[in-house]
N, C-alpha and C positions, 0 to 999 in steps of 0.2 A: 577738112575742117581744122582750124587752129584758133587760138585765142584772138588773133587779129581779125580773122573772118567773123568770129563770134561777136566781137565788138561792133563790127560793121553791120551785122544783122540787128543788133540792139539799137544802133544808131538809126537805121532805117525804120524800125518798128516804133521807136520813140517819136519820130517825126509824125507818123500816122496817128499815134495816140494823142499827142499834143494838138495836132491839127483838128482832131475831132472834139477834144475836151475844152481847150482854152476859150474858144468863142462863147461857150455856155456860161462862163463865170465873169466875162467882161464885155459881152456884146460886141459891137463894132470897133471898140477901142482896145481889143484884146492884144494886138501887136505891141502897142505902146505900153499898156498897163501891165501886161503879163510877161512880156519878153524884154523889150528895150529897157524898161525901168528896173529890171531885176538883174541885169548883167553887170559884170565888173567893168571898171574903167577901160581896161585893155580890150575886153570883149566888145564893148560899145565902140571903141575907137576902130576896131577891125570892121564892124558892120557899117560904120559910117564911111570908112575908106573905100570899101568894096561895094558900097551901095546895096547892102543885103536887105531884102524886104520880105523874105519868106523863110519858113522853118527849114525847108529843103536845103537851103544854102548855108545853114549854121553848122558849125562843127559840133562834135559830140559833147565837149565840155560845156559849151554854151547851152545846148539843149538840156543837159543834166542840171545846170544851174537854174534854168527856167522852171524845170520840174520841181526842184528843191524849194525854190522861193514861192511857188504856188501850191505847194503840197497840201496845206491844211484846207484851203478853199476847195481843191479837187477832191480831197478825202471826204469832206462834209457833203459834197454834192453827189459824188458817185460811189460812196460807201466803199472806199478802198481798204485794204487790209490794215490791221493795227501796226504790224511790223514793217509796213511799206516805207516809212520815212527813213528808218535805219538802213533798209535795203538800198534805197536811193543813194544815201551817203556812202555806203560800201562800194557801189558801182562808181561813184565819183572818185573814190580812192584808187580803184582798179585802173580807171582811165588815166589818172595822174601818174600812177606807178609805171604803167607801160609806156606812157609818153616820155618818161625819164629813165627808161630801162637802160641798164648797163650792157656792155658787150657780152658779159657772161650769161645774160638771159635770166630767166626765172626758173627755179627748181620745180620739179614735178609736183611736189606736195602743195606748193603755192598755186601752181597752175590748176590743180584739182579744186582747191578752195575757190579760186576765182571763177572757174567754169561753173561750179555749183551756184555761185552768187548770180552770175549772168543768166543762167537758166531760170532761176527763181524770179529774176527781174523781168525776163521776157513773159513769164506767166503773169506777173503783176500788171504789166501794161497790155495784157490781152493780145499778145503777138500771135501771128499765124502758127497753127499747130505744126507746120513743117519746120519752122525755125526752132520751136521749143523741142521737137523731137530730135533735130540735129544736135542741139545743145546737150540733150540728155544722152544721146549716143556717144558724143565725144567725151562726156563725163565718164561713161562706162569704160571707154577705151583707156582713159587715163588711169582709172582704178586698176584695170587689167595690167597696164604697163608697170605701175608701181609694184603690184603684187608679184609680177614676173621678174622684176629686177632688171628691166631694160635700162639703157642709158638715157640720160636726159634728152638726147636728141633723136631718139628712136621711138616711133609710134607703136612698135610691136608687130607691125605688119610689113616692115621694110621701108615704110615711108618716114619722112622726117617731120618732127614737130617743129614748127617754125615760130620764131620770135622776131619777125622782121618788122616790128612796129617802128616807124621812123623816129629818130632821136632829135629833138629840137636843140638849139644852142643852150649850153649850160653855163653856169658861173665858172670862171677859170679855176682850174685845179692848182693847188699850191705847188710851188716848185719843190723838187726833190731835196734840195739842199737845206730846206727848212727843218727837216727831221722832226716832223710834227708828232710822230709816235713817241718821241723822247721828251717833248715839251714844246713850248712855243718860243720863238725868238724874243729876247728881252725888248726889242723895239716895238713889239706888238702891244706891250703894256705901258708904253711911253706915249701919251696922247700927242705930245709936241712933235714927235718924229714918225708916228705910226703911219700917217698918210704918205710918207715917202716910200713905203713898201708898195710895190706895184700890185700885188695880190689884193691888199686891203683897199687901195684906191679904186681898183677896177670893180671890186665887189660893191662898194658904196655907190658907184655910178650906176650899177645895173639893178640893184634891189634895195629894199628897205628891210632893216633888221630890227624887230620889235621884241621887247622883253615885257612880260606881264607878271606882276606880283599878284596872284589871285589869293587875296586874303579872306579870312573868316568874316571880318567886318568891313574891310576897305580894300579896294583893288587899285593898283597904280600901273600905268602903262608908260614905258620909256622907249626911246628909239636912238639908234646910232646916227649921228649926223656930223657934218663938217662945220666948224665954227671958228672963224679967224685962223684958218690953216691948221686947226687942231681937230683931232677926232675926239668927239665927246659923246657921252650917253646922258640924255636929258629926258625928264618926264614930259609928257604932252597933256594938254588940256582935253578933257572929254566933255562934249556937250551933253547935258542932261536936263531934265525938267524938274522944277520944284513942285510943291504941292498945288500951286496956283497955275501951273502950266507955263511958267516963264522959263526961258532958256538960261541955264547956268553953265559957265565954263570953269572946270576945276580939275586939277590932276588927281585929286582924291575922289574916287568913285565908290560910294557905299555899296557893298555887296548885298543889295536888297532888290527885290522885285515885288511889285504890287499891281493889283487889278482894281482900278478906281474910275468911276464914271465911264465904264465900258472901254477903258483905255489901259494899255500896258505901260507901267511906269517903272523905269530902272534907275537906281541911284538915289539922288538927293530927295526927290519927291517921295519915293518909297520909304526912305528913312524917316522923313517927317511924318508920314502916315503912321509908322511904327511908334514913334515917340509920342504922338498924340492919341495913340490907341484907336485910330480911325479905321484900322484894318486888323483882321484876325489871322494869326500865324497858322499856316497850313490850309487856310480857306481862300483868302484874297491877299495874303502877305506871305512872302517866302524869304527867310534869312538863314544865315549860317548853314547853307546847303552844302558848302565845301566839306564841312566836318561830318556830313551824313553819307558821304561816298564810301562804298566798299564795306558797309557795316550792315547791310540788309535792313535799313531803317524802315522799309515798307512804304506803302503809298500814303498820299494825303487823302484820307477818306472823305473830307468835306470840301475838297477843292471846287472852286467855281469854274475852273478851266479844265474841262475833261473832254475826252474823245466824243462823248455823247452830244456835246454842244458845238463841236466843230471849231474851226479857227485855231488859236493858240492853245497848246495843251501843256499843263503842268500838273502831272499826277503823282510825281515822285521827285526825290532830290536830283536824280539824273536829268530829268526834264528841265528843272530849274537851272541847272548848270548850263545845259545846252542853250536855253533862252538867253541866259546872261552872256555867254560867249558870242551868240549871234548878234546881240546888241553891241558888244565890243568890236566885233568884226566890222559892222557897218560904220561905227564911229571912227575907227582907225582908217578905213578906206576913205571916208569923207575928209578926214584930216589930210591924208596923203594927196587927195585931189586938190584941196585948197592950197597946198604948198607946192603943187606941180611936181611931186616926187614920183619915182618909178612905181608902177602898179604891182610889180612882183613883191610880195611880202612874205618874209619868213618869221616864224614865231619861236620864242623860247618861253615856256611857262614854268614858274617856280612852284615847288611843292615842299611841304615839310620834309626834312631829311628822313624822319621816322615814318613817313607814309609807307604803308605796306603795299605789297604787290597788287592786291585786289583793289586798294584805293587808287593806285596809279592807273590800273586798267580801266576803272570806272571813269576816271577823269579823261583819259585819252578817248574813250568811246563817246563820252558826252561832248567833247570838243569836236570830234568828227561829225557828230549828229547836228552840230550847230551850223554846219556849212563850211567850216574852215577845213582846208585840205590837210588831213592827218599827216601826210608825207612832208609837210612844211612846218611841222611842230616838233619841238624837242622839249624834254623836261630837264630841269636842273633843281637840285636841292636848294632850299631857301638860304641856309647858312653859307653854302658854297657860292651862291650868286652874290651874297653880301660881301664875301671876301674878294671875289673877282672885281666887284665895283670898287672896293677899297684899294685893291692892288692897282687897278687901272687909273684911279684918281689921285694917287699919291703925288703930291707936288714935290718939286725939288727943294724941299726945305729940310730943316734939321731932322725932324722926326721921320719923314718918308724916306729920305735919302739914307738915313742911318739904318732903317729896317732893310731896305733893298741891298745895301752894302753888306749887312749882316747875313743875308741869305746867300751871298757868295762865299762867305767864310765857313758856314756850316748850315745844315738844314734847321729850320725853325718850326716849332710846334705851336699852332695857333688854334685857340678854341673860339668858335663863333657862337655867341650866346644870343639866341633868337627867342625873345619873349613877346609874343603877339597877343591878339585878342583871344585866340582859341587854342594855341599850342605853346609849349615850352620846348624848344628844339635846339639841341647842341650838336655841333659837328666839330671834330678835331682833325686838322690838316697838318701834314708835314710839307713845307714848301722850301724850295732851294733854287738857286741860280748857279748853273755850271756850264762853262764853255759857251756863255751867251744865251743859254736856253733856260726858260723858267719852267719848272716842273712842280707838280703838286700831287700828293698822295693822301687820300682820305683814310685816316687811321681808325676812326670810330664815329658812330652815330648813337645818340641817346635813344632809349626806348620811346615808342609813341605814347605821348601823354596829352590828353585833352585838358590841359591846364594852361590858362591864360588870363589876360586882363578881365575877361568877362566873369571869371570866378571871383575876382576881387569885387567887381560890381555887384554880383549876387550876394556876397557876404555883407556889403554895406546895406543893400536893400533889405535883407532878411533880419539882420541883427540891429540895425539902427532905424531905418525909415519905416519898416512895417510896424514896430512898436509905436512910433510917432503917429502913424495913421490910425492905429487902433485905440490909442489912449490907454485907459486902465483895463480894457478887455483883452483877453487872449485871442490871437488871430484865429486859432482853431475853433473857438466858440462863435466866431462871426462868419467865417468863410469856409466853404468846403475845400478839399484838397485840389479839386479841379479848378475852382475859382481862383485859388491862390496861384496855381501854376500857370494858368492861361490868361488871367485877366489882371491880377493885382501885382504879382512879382515882376512881370515884364515891364509894366508901367513904371514901377519904382526903380528898376535896373537902369532905365534910360536916364533918370535923374542922378542915380548913384554914379554912373560913369562921369557925368559932368562934375560932381563933387570930388571924385577921385582925381581928376585932372587939375582942378583948382588947388587941392591939397598938395599935389606934387609940385606945382608951380610955387606955392607959398613956402614949402620946405626948401626948395632950391634958393629962393630969395633970401631966406633967413640963414642959409648956410648950415642947415641941419642935415645930418647924414645917417644917423642910426635911430632905431626904434626907441632906444633908451633916451635919446634927446627929446622925444615927444611925450614922455611919460607924464610930466606935470604941466604940459603946455595946453592951456585952455582956450587958445585962440580958435575962434569958431568961424566957419564958413556957412552962409545961408544961401541955399539954392533958390531957383525960381519956383513959383507956385506950380504944383502938379494939377493938371486938369482933373475935375471930378471923375471918380470911377463909379459908374452906375451899375449896380448889381441888385437884382430883384427889386427894382423900382426904388432903391435907396441909394443916395449919393454919398460917396466917401471922399473927403477933401483933405489935402495936406498943403496948407498955404506957405509954410516956412520949413521946408526940409533942411535940417541942420546937422553938421558934423564938426567936432573939435579935432585938433591935431592929435590930442591924446587918444581919442576914440579911433582915429585913423591908424595910429600906431598899433593899437590892440587888434584891429582888423588885419593888419599886415603880418603880425607875428607868425601865424601858421605857415605863411608863404615863405618865410625866411628862417624857418626852424632848423636846428642842427640836423646833421645827417642821421637818418634812421635806416637800419637794414631791414626793410620789410618789402614784401612782394607787391608789385604794381597791381596784381590781381586782387589783393586783399584790401588795399587802401588807395582810393583814387585821389585823395587830397595829399599830394606829395609836395614837399618844399621844392623850390626851384634849385636849391643846392643839391638835392637828391638827383635831379636830372643831370646836373653838371658832373657830380661824382660818378654817376653811372657811365657817362661817356669817357671820363678820365680812366676809370677802371678798365673799360674795354680797350683803350689805347695803351694800357700797361704803363701809365705815367703816374707821377705823384701830383697832388693838387698844386704844389708850387713848382712843378717841373715844366710848366708852360712858359712860352716866351711872350705870348700876347693873348688877350681876350678882346674880341671885337663885339660890341653890343649892337644889336639891331632889334627892330620890332617896336611898335608904338608903346608897349607896356614898359620898355626900358627907359622911357622918359621919367619914370618914377625913380628918384634918386636913392630911395631906400634899397631898391633892387640892385642897383649898380654898386652901392657901397657894401652890401652883403657879399656880393661876388668878389669884389676887390679884397675884402677882409679875409675871405676864404682862401683865395689863391696866393695871398701874400703881396707885400708892397714891392717886391722886385719884379713882378709880372706886370708888363705894360698893359693898361686897360684903355681902349680907344672907343670913343663915342662919336660917330659921324654927325655932321651938322644936321642932316635930314634923315632921321631914323625911318621915316615912312617911305621914302623913295629909293633907298639904297638897294633893296632887293631887286626891284624892277630894272634899275640901271645896270646891275650886274647881269641880269637875265638878258638884257639887250646886247651886252658885250658877248655873252655866251652864244646868242643867236648868230652874231657875226662870225665868231670862231667856228661854230659847228657847221652852219649852213653855207657861209661864204668862204671859209678857209679850210674846211675839213679837219679842224683841230678841236680837241676837247682837253682844256687845260687841267680840269679836275676830274679825275676818273671816279665814277660812282662806285659804291660798294653796297653789299647787302647789309642792311641795318640789323636784321634779326635772322637767326638760323632757320633753314628749311628742314623739316623732319617728317617722318612718317610714323604712323601708329601701326605696329605689327599685330599679328594674330593674338599674341600673349599680352597685349596692352602695354608693350614696351615702346618707349619713344626712342627712335633711332635717327640721329642727325645725318642728313644727306649732304647739305651744303652749310658750311660754317658761316656765322656772322663775320663781316669784314672781307668776305670774298669779293674781288673785283667783278663788276657787272659791265659788259659780258666777261665771263671768265676767259683768261688767256689760254687755259689748257682745259681739255675735257674733264668733267667731274664724273667719275665712274664709281658706282656703289653696287656691290653684289648682294643679291637677296636669294635665300635658299628656301625651298618649300618642302613640306613633307612628301614622302613618296606617294601617298594616296590623295594628295591635294591636286585637283584638276584645274583650278584657276586661282588667281590671287587678286584681291582688291586692295589697292594702295591709296590710302588717304594722305595727301601731302598737306602739311600745315606750315605756316610761317609765324614765328614769334611765340604763339600760344595755341592751345587747343581750340580757342574761340575763332581763329582765323584759318579756315580751310581754303587752301589755294587751288587744289586740284584733287579730283577723285577719279581714279582710273582703274580699269580692269583689263590688264594685258591679256592677249590671246593665250589659250591653254598651251602649255609646252608640248612639244612632240613626245610621243611615247617612245 
C-alpha cells in the first residue's frame, strides 16, 4: 500500500458512488446535467476527444469535480455529513499536489495527513470496508514510521514507500542565469521588451495568470495578456446580473451576495438590493464578509441558506467567501473560453498587508472550498501588489524613467498608502536595481486597522443624515438600538457614500485641498430621495439628504487628526496619519525620509486624504496617484501571478507584520518571532523554553499581534524523565 494505490482505490470507489447517486438527482439526463456541464473546458475537451461516455473512463480529477459541483444536491438527498464538502476539496488538493509532485517526493508528515484525509473520504463515499481498512492500516504504519524515526523512503518493515505518481508537463523552469533568488531581471518589468524573454513568452502561451483584488466593498479581476507586442496587465469585465435580472458587464464587481426570488445573486444586483433595503444583512444579504475572516465572527443565525434546506449554504462568513469565489471562478473560466485562452489558470489574490495569520488561513481555506485548486493560488499583500503594478506600468517618460534610474544609484524607500473601504493599510518597501536585477525588501507593515471609507460613510449617516431623518426628535427616542443598527443606519450609509463621492469630486474641481479651505464654504450637495424606511407600520422618509462642504470638512477632521500616541486596543478611531506613522516607526525612518508615497484604494480619491499625507511627509517626497485607483491592486496581483506561478520568482518578499509570542505560566509575554521577519524565514528560528522540575507537561498558547488573536494552542509531549 502507498498513497498512489490509495488514490487509485478512492478513484474506483468514487466511480461506484457517483454511478449509484447521480441518476437519482437528474434522472435520465444525469450524464449531461451532472457530469459534462460541470467539467472544466480542458476536461470537457478531453472527453470529447476520447469519446468518453461513462464514469469508469473519467480520470480522478474529473470525478472529483463532478462530486464537488453536485455536492449540495447530493447532500440534501442522501444526508451526507456536514464536513463532507470541505473533505472533497481537500482530496482535490491532494490529487493536484501529487499530480504535480516534485522529484523529492512528499515528506512523511504530509503523507500522514493525506492518508488520513483519503481514509475519511473513503468513509464519506461509503467505500468497501476492505479499502477503508487498508487505508487505516497504512495510516498506522506511517505513524509508526514517523515515531520510530525511519527515513522518508522506508516503510519500517524493509519495504519502500513509493511516490511514483506520474508527473505531467509543467510550465518551464526559469533559467539559472536569471538569479531569481536575488531579484528579477529588469527586462521583466519593462512591458515593451518583456515578451522577448523566452520564459515569459512560453508561460503566457501555456497558461492564464489572474490577479484578484478581493475588496471589502468591490472586487476587481485582472489578467496578463499580450497587446500590440507588449505584455500588459488589464482588468477584465465580469458578467453579473442587476436587480431586474439583466446581464451587466463591468470590471467592478461589488463584493455582495443576495438570495432573491429563490435565486443567488452576486455583484451588481445584490448591491442594488442592499441600497434599496430589499434584503436583510445576515439573512438573505451578505456583505463585507472579507473583514469577518479570522475573527470568530460566528454564524448567521437567521440565514435563509442553511444545511437544513439543502442546496447553496451560507451559514457563516467563510461560506460567503467560498460562494463568492465560486462565482468568480465560473466567470473567469467563461471569459477565458470566450477569448479562446488556455484553460490552465493560476491565481494571485491580494490581502491587506496587515491581515494576520488566522485571517489568511481562513481565506485560503474558503478559496479551496470554492472549487479553486489551492495549489494554484498565491497571496500577495495589497500595497505590494499596487507597487508591483506601478513598477510594471512605468512609462519611459520623465517621472518613470527618473525613478528607475534612481533605483540604480541607491535603494529607494517607498510607502504604499492603501486606503480602501474597510482598511487603512501601509507597507514600506526598499527597492533597488543592481547588476540588471530588480530587488525589493519589505521593511514594515502597519498594524491591522478596520478603518476605511465606510467609517466616513457611517459618520455622515449618523451625524448628518440621521438628524435630518428624525427632525426635532432624538433618534434614541424613536428607534431601538437594533432598529438603528440593522435597518436605519445601513440605509443611510448607502446614500452617505454617494454624498461623500460627490463632495470629493467638487473639492477637486474647486482646487480645495485642506479641511481649513472648507470651513466657511456653504456650497451644498443634495442627494437622491431615500426610499421610505418602514418600522412598526410607520414610514420614515428623507426626500432631500443634504451635506455642505463645511459639514464634510468637520466630518473629515477626526480622520486627518494629528498623530496621537495611544494604543490600537483602546481607540479604534485612529487617524490615517497614525497608521502611516506606525509603519514609518517600524521601518526606523523619519516621516520625511521616504522617497515616494504611492496612493491606492478607492478612498484615496478623496483629495483631503492625499493632501494630509503629502503635508505630513513633506514636499520633497514624491506622491503618486495612479489613474485608476480601483484596478491597480488587481493588475499588480496578475503580475505577481505570472512571476510566482509562471517564472518561480517573488519580487517582493513578504514579512511578518506583527510579532508572534507566547503567554508563559507566570503571565509573561515572550516574543518568539519578531515583526519584520521574512516569511518564510531564511534561517530556523529557535527559542528555548524551560520548565520547572516538577512540571510534567507544558501548554503553549501562541499569539500574533495581541492577546486577542490566538494563532496556535499546543501541548508538547511530556519530557523524558
